[in-house]
C-alpha positions, 0 to 999 in steps of 0.5 A: 476466490483469492487469498484473504489476508486478516487485518492482523496480518495485513497490519503486520505486513505494512511494517515493510512499507515506507510511504504510500503516495496517492495522486488523484483528481477528486472530480474524475470518475477514474479515481475511485480506487485511488480514493478508496486506497486513501480511505483504507490507509487512514486506519489507525492499525497501519500507523500502530504497526508502522509508526514511520509509515507516511501517507502522502496525497496529491489531490489535483485538478488536472486530467492526470491519471490517478496513481498509487505508489507504495515505496518499500523498506528497500526503496523499491516501488510498486506503482499502480495506474489505479484507473485500471485496478480496483482497490482490492486488486491493488491491496491484494498485489501489495499484500502478496509482495509484502508476504513474500518479503516477510517469508524471505526474512523469516527463512533467512533467520533475520528479523525485520525489527533488526534492520 
C-alpha cells in the first residue's frame, strides 16, 4: 500500500506550488482524473496554506488530451497526461516531490517562508 499523506501534511506541502493548470473537455471520458484533481484543488485548506496558489482551468470542446500541470516555486513543472493516471496517482507523485523539496529545505537549515 502506498504512503498516505494526511490532510495537514498535504496542505502544508502545497506551499511549494505556484499554479495548477488543468485542461480538459468535460464531455470526454478520458478526463475523469483531471476533473477530480480540479474538484480536490477547490478545497479551502490549500488556499489557506498557500494564499498565492492559482488554480487555472481550461475547459475546452476539443479532442485534446487532458492535462494537469503543477508549477512549483522554482518554476519547475510536473506535467501529467491525465488520461494515463488516476487522480490519486497524480497527487501521490506530486506529494512525493513536494515532500522531497520540504526535506531539502529542512536539511539545509532554511525555511521556505524566508524565500
